C-alpha positions in Angstrom: 97.7 114.7 120.7 95.1 115.2 117.2 96.3 118.8 117.2 100.0 118.1 117.5 99.6 115.8 115.2 98.0 117.7 112.5 99.5 120.8 113.4 101.8 122.1 110.4 101.9 119.2 108.5 100.1 119.6 105.2 101.0 115.7 104.1 99.7 114.1 107.3 96.5 116.3 106.8 96.2 115.0 102.9 96.7 111.9 104.0 94.4 112.0 106.6 91.6 113.1 104.1 92.2 110.7 101.6 92.0 108.2 104.3 88.6 109.5 105.1 87.6 109.5 101.6 87.8 105.3 102.0 85.2 105.0 104.4 83.2 108.2 104.3 80.8 109.8 101.5 82.5 113.2 99.9 80.6 115.3 101.8 81.6 113.8 104.7 85.3 114.4 104.1 87.0 117.4 105.7 89.2 118.4 108.1 88.1 119.6 112.0 87.0 122.9 112.2 89.5 125.2 114.0 88.2 126.3 117.1 88.5 130.4 118.3 89.0 131.2 121.7 86.1 133.6 122.3 83.5 131.6 120.7 82.4 128.9 122.5 80.4 127.3 119.5 83.5 126.5 118.2 85.2 124.6 121.0 81.4 122.5 120.7 82.2 122.3 117.1 85.1 120.7 117.4 84.2 117.8 120.0 81.5 116.8 118.1 83.5 116.4 115.1 86.1 114.7 117.4 83.4 112.2 119.2 82.1 111.7 115.5 85.9 110.6 113.8 86.6 109.2 117.0 87.0 105.6 115.3 88.4 106.3 112.6 92.0 108.5 113.8 93.2 104.8 115.6 93.2 102.8 112.4 94.5 106.2 110.7 97.7 106.7 112.8 98.2 102.4 112.9 98.1 102.8 108.9 101.0 105.8 109.5 102.9 103.4 111.5 102.6 100.8 110.0 103.6 102.8 106.9 106.7 104.1 108.9 105.7 107.4 109.0 106.6 109.0 112.8 103.7 110.0 115.2 104.8 110.7 118.0 102.3 110.0 121.3 103.0 113.0 124.1 102.2 111.9 127.9 
């Protein structure tokens, strides 16, 4: 769900970075690294990022929902 929420959505990426800047120090505000299929280390980096920021995703998507911005949940 997270990848599809940000894939080809530059405005949402900007809003997420802005949201992160409200809760994190400037040196920690960045998007998730992109995994490379043939490099296992990049997959671990992505997993570590999502674990570290998981608590912020729910707040961000709640904010998007309350602002009337469509958030589609895949089943």
